[in-house]
C-alpha positions in Angstrom: -57.6 48.2 57.0 -55.0 45.2 56.3 -52.4 45.7 53.7 -52.4 43.3 50.7 -50.2 40.6 51.4 -47.9 41.5 47.9 -46.3 44.3 46.8 -43.5 45.9 45.2 -41.5 48.9 46.5 -39.1 50.3 43.2 -36.4 52.1 45.3 -33.7 53.1 43.0 -33.1 52.3 39.1 -29.7 53.4 36.8 -31.5 53.0 32.6 -33.4 50.1 32.3 -31.9 48.7 35.6 -34.1 48.5 39.1 -33.5 47.7 42.5 -36.9 47.1 44.7 -38.1 45.3 47.6 -41.0 42.9 46.5 -43.4 42.1 49.8 -44.4 38.6 50.5 -46.4 36.8 53.6 -42.9 35.2 54.5 -40.5 37.7 53.9 -39.1 40.8 51.6 -37.2 39.6 48.4 -35.0 42.6 48.3 -34.2 42.6 44.3 -32.3 41.9 42.1 -32.4 38.6 43.5 -31.1 35.1 42.5 -33.2 32.0 43.6 -31.7 28.3 43.8 -34.2 25.4 42.5 -35.3 23.2 45.0 -36.9 21.0 42.4 -38.1 18.8 44.4 -38.7 21.0 47.6 -34.8 20.5 48.4 -31.9 22.3 46.7 -29.4 19.8 46.2 -26.9 18.6 48.3 -27.2 21.8 50.7 -29.6 21.9 53.9 -31.9 25.0 54.7 -29.1 26.1 57.2 -26.5 26.7 54.4 -29.1 28.5 51.8 -30.0 31.0 54.8 -26.0 31.3 55.6 -25.2 31.5 51.9 -27.7 34.3 51.9 -30.6 32.9 49.6 -33.8 34.7 50.4 -36.2 33.2 47.9 -36.5 29.1 46.8 -38.0 27.9 43.6 -39.8 24.8 43.9 -41.2 22.1 40.8 -45.1 21.6 40.9 -44.5 18.8 38.4 -42.3 16.9 40.2 -44.1 17.4 43.7 -47.3 16.5 41.9 -46.1 13.5 41.5 -43.6 12.4 44.1 -44.6 12.7 47.0 -48.3 14.5 45.9 -49.8 18.0 46.5 -52.2 16.8 48.9 -49.8 14.8 51.2 -48.3 18.5 51.3 -50.6 20.3 52.0 -51.4 17.7 54.2 -48.2 18.2 56.0 -48.6 22.5 56.3 -47.4 23.0 53.3 -44.1 23.8 51.6 -42.4 25.9 54.0 -43.4 23.7 56.7 -42.6 20.0 54.8 -38.9 21.6 53.5 -38.6 24.1 56.3 -37.9 26.6 54.5 -39.1 29.9 56.4 -38.6 32.3 53.3 -40.5 33.0 50.2 -40.7 29.8 47.5 -41.4 30.1 44.0 -43.6 27.2 42.1 -43.4 27.0 38.8 -46.7 25.5 36.9 -45.4 22.2 36.0 -45.6 23.3 32.2 -42.5 23.7 31.2 -41.6 20.1 32.2 -44.7 18.9 30.7 -44.4 20.5 27.4 -40.6 18.3 28.0 -42.0 14.8 27.5 -42.6 15.6 23.7 -42.9 11.7 23.2 -45.3 10.5 25.9 -48.1 13.8 25.9 -50.6 15.4 24.3 -52.0 18.8 24.0 -55.1 20.1 23.3 -57.3 23.2 24.4 -58.0 22.5 27.6 -55.1 21.2 28.8 -52.2 18.2 28.5 -52.5 14.8 28.8 -49.2 13.1 30.2 -47.4 9.8 31.3 -45.1 10.5 34.3 -41.8 9.9 34.4 -41.9 8.0 37.5 -44.3 4.8 37.0 -45.7 5.4 33.4 -49.0 6.6 35.0 -51.4 8.8 33.0 -52.2 12.1 34.0 -53.9 15.8 33.0 -53.1 19.3 34.3 -55.4 21.7 33.3 -55.2 25.6 34.3 -57.2 24.8 37.2 -55.3 21.7 37.9 -52.2 23.6 38.1 -53.6 26.1 40.6 -55.0 23.6 42.8 -52.2 21.9 42.4 -49.9 25.3 43.4 -52.4 26.4 46.4 -51.9 23.0 48.2 -48.1 23.5 47.8 -48.8 27.0 49.6 -45.8 28.9 48.0 -45.7 32.8 47.6 -45.6 33.1 44.3 -47.4 30.7 41.7 -47.1 30.5 38.0 -49.6 30.9 35.3 -49.9 27.2 33.4 -48.3 28.1 30.2 -46.8 26.5 26.7 -43.5 26.8 26.0 -42.5 26.3 22.0 -39.4 25.9 20.3 -38.0 29.5 19.9 -37.5 29.2 16.1 -40.8 28.2 15.1 -43.6 30.6 14.1 -46.4 29.1 14.1 -46.4 26.8 16.9 -44.9 29.6 18.7 -48.4 32.0 17.8 -50.4 29.4 19.2 -48.7 28.2 22.2 -48.7 31.9 22.9 -52.5 32.2 22.3 -53.3 28.9 24.4 -51.1 30.6 27.0 -53.1 33.2 27.2 -56.3 31.9 26.8 -54.9 29.8 30.1 -54.1 32.7 31.8 -57.7 34.0 31.8 -58.6 30.7 33.5 -55.8 30.7 36.2 -56.8 34.1 37.5 -60.4 32.6 37.6 -59.2 29.7 39.5 -57.2 31.1 41.8 -58.9 31.4 45.4 -56.0 31.7 47.8 -55.0 35.7 48.6 -51.5 34.8 50.4 -50.2 32.9 46.8 -49.4 35.7 44.0 -49.7 34.7 40.1 -47.8 35.8 37.8 -48.4 35.9 33.9 -45.9 34.3 31.5 -45.1 35.9 28.3 -44.2 33.8 25.2 -44.0 34.4 21.7 -40.1 32.5 20.8 -38.0 35.0 19.6 -40.5 36.7 17.6 -40.3 40.2 18.6 -44.4 40.7 17.2 -45.8 37.8 19.5 -43.8 39.0 22.3 -45.0 42.2 21.9 -48.5 41.3 22.2 -48.2 39.1 24.7 -46.0 41.1 27.0 -49.0 43.9 26.5 -51.8 41.2 27.6 -49.7 40.0 30.5 -49.4 43.3 31.6 -53.0 43.9 30.8 -53.8 41.4 33.3 -53.0 43.3 36.8 -51.4 40.6 38.6 -48.9 41.1 41.4 -46.3 40.2 38.7 -45.0 39.0 35.7 -42.8 36.5 34.0 -41.0 36.3 30.8 -40.5 32.7 29.7 -39.5 30.8 26.6 -35.8 32.0 27.2 -32.3 29.9 27.2 -34.2 27.1 25.8 -32.1 27.2 21.8 -31.7 30.6 21.2 -28.6 32.6 21.0 -27.9 35.1 23.5 -27.8 37.8 21.6 -31.9 36.8 21.0 -32.6 36.5 23.9 -31.7 40.0 24.5 -33.6 41.5 21.8 -36.5 39.6 23.4 -35.7 41.1 26.8 -35.8 44.4 25.2 -39.0 43.9 23.6 -41.1 43.0 26.4 -39.4 45.5 29.0 -40.9 48.9 27.9 -44.2 47.1 28.3 -44.1 45.9 31.6 -45.8 47.1 34.2 -43.0 49.8 36.0 -44.2 48.4 39.5 -44.6 45.3 39.2 -41.3 42.4 39.8 -40.6 41.0 36.3 -39.3 37.2 36.6 -37.0 36.3 33.7 -37.5 32.0 33.9 -34.6 29.4 34.4 -32.0 31.8 33.5 -29.2 32.4 36.0 -25.2 32.8 34.6 -23.4 35.1 35.4 -23.5 37.5 32.2 -26.7 36.7 32.2 -27.8 38.8 35.3 -26.0 41.6 34.1 -27.3 41.1 31.1 -30.6 40.6 32.2 -30.3 43.6 35.2 -29.6 45.7 32.3 -32.8 44.6 30.4 -35.2 45.5 33.3 -35.4 42.0 35.1 -35.7 41.4 38.8 -35.6 37.8 39.2 -33.6 35.1 38.0 -33.2 31.2 39.1 -31.5 28.9 37.2 -30.4 25.0 38.0 -27.0 25.6 36.7 -24.9 26.1 40.0 -25.8 23.0 41.9 -26.0 20.8 38.3 -22.3 22.2 38.0 -21.3 21.2 41.4 -22.4 17.5 40.6 -20.5 17.4 37.8 -17.0 18.9 39.2 -17.3 22.2 38.4 -16.9 25.5 40.1 -18.8 28.1 38.6 -16.6 31.8 39.3 -17.8 34.9 37.2 -15.2 34.7 34.4 -15.7 31.4 33.4 -15.6 27.3 35.4 -13.3 25.2 37.1 -13.1 21.5 36.3 -11.8 20.4 39.4 -10.9 16.8 38.2 -8.2 18.2 36.2 -4.7 17.0 37.6 -3.4 20.4 37.9 -5.2 20.9 40.9 -4.0 18.0 42.7 -1.3 20.1 44.7 -3.2 23.3 44.2 -3.6 25.0 48.1 -5.5 28.0 46.9 -9.4 28.3 47.3 -11.6 28.4 44.2 -12.0 32.2 44.2 -9.4 33.8 46.6 -11.9 36.8 46.3 -15.1 34.9 47.4 -16.3 34.8 51.1 -18.1 31.4 50.9 -17.6 28.8 53.2 -16.1 26.4 50.9 -13.7 29.5 49.6 -13.3 30.2 53.7 -11.9 26.6 55.0 -11.2 24.3 51.7 -8.2 24.0 49.2 -8.4 23.1 45.2 -6.4 20.2 46.0 -8.7 19.3 49.0 -12.0 19.2 46.3 -10.5 17.5 44.1 -9.6 14.6 46.4 -13.4 14.6 47.6 -14.4 14.6 43.9 -11.8 11.7 42.6 -12.8 9.3 46.4 -15.9 10.1 44.9 -17.3 11.8 48.5 -20.7 13.2 49.1 -19.1 15.9 50.7 -18.3 17.5 47.0 -21.4 18.0 45.9 -22.1 20.1 49.2 -18.9 22.5 49.1 -19.4 23.4 45.5 -22.7 23.8 45.1 -22.2 26.4 48.6 -19.7 27.9 46.6 -21.5 28.2 42.7 -24.5 29.4 44.9 -22.9 32.2 47.1 -21.6 33.3 43.7 -24.9 34.2 42.3 -26.1 35.4 45.2 -23.7 37.7 46.1 -23.4 38.8 42.8 -26.9 40.0 42.3 -26.8 41.5 45.7 -23.7 43.7 44.3 -26.2 44.5 41.4 -28.3 45.7 43.6 -26.1 47.9 45.3 -24.6 48.9 42.1 -28.0 50.6 41.5 -28.8 52.0 44.4 -25.5 53.9 44.4 -26.0 54.3 40.7 -22.6 52.8 39.5 -24.5 49.8 38.0 -23.7 51.1 33.9 -19.5 51.3 35.3 -19.8 47.6 37.5 -22.2 46.2 34.3 -19.0 47.4 31.1 -16.4 46.5 33.9 -18.1 43.3 34.3 -18.7 42.0 30.9 -15.8 43.6 29.7 -13.5 41.0 31.9 -15.2 37.9 30.3 -13.1 36.6 27.4 -14.9 34.9 24.2 -14.0 31.5 25.7 -15.3 32.5 29.5 -18.5 33.8 27.7 -19.3 30.3 26.1 -18.0 28.0 29.0 -20.5 29.9 31.4 -23.1 29.4 29.2 -22.8 26.4 28.0 -24.3 24.3 30.7 
């Protein structure tokens, strides 16, 4: 008998923190895991070889952007995303829902789907649950997302309507899906409202999918509100399926998310900070434009094992930034991504060693209020 292409082995846990392995057709994902974001089928400023050296095991790409350019049919003709972007390991695509709904002035939502105007050329397009699945099947990622609606987190009436629509669309996505080599994740919505989040988590859990995602967070709510949402949904989601917290990924978010049962994270933060001349550390950021780094011969982080910290000084990185050299974005992206990927690895090992509670307590205690604000403010 052929084994299922997707399964999740839970190897260890401490409290609600979990260490596991999610098996996919393109390799195993040890969890917890942080996924770099490659919106346009590329992680900005970093080659696939560099991603491999950093230790990345999962990359996220964006359905909305790839549908518009170069087109999902072309990607399919080129052999799918794995071949097209030369990434042999697992890939996750979001549904395009968040991007479509962020186009608040150029889209119209109805019960069947969303009509929207392309930000590229102004042409009109329509996404339905069936269309989102068809595009993602052309792209060929291992993990695909159900089409959902992300509401403003504090708007109760909107959050309820969006949650109900998200549930109806999930059922349609499940019916539309045809490829057995892709894992469809349903998305829990409901804003910051515990009763809505409970209803949504129970509904998504009832669908029997290979994994569950938690959406609608890091979109304007406070950190405490995010934590309460995670605490609400954690006991309601299946223990034997991975949980993916969408678009969340600062160092303290990784710790706090794992404490509340999360397995998979992604965020544009590390590469976005790199393009804005900032180095991400576990306790804050370094703005390398500052004149104080002009003669600083130390690496970004003396304890960091990344290529950048092993070979280059803060002074050199500042020189690249001031000279507007492209290498600055590459070296800073390598460091910032490594910081989060390595942290996820250390979290995983601490859970396996039954030491995560102490690890988390020490890590969070090391964050001053200023550094918490600095890390989470992008």
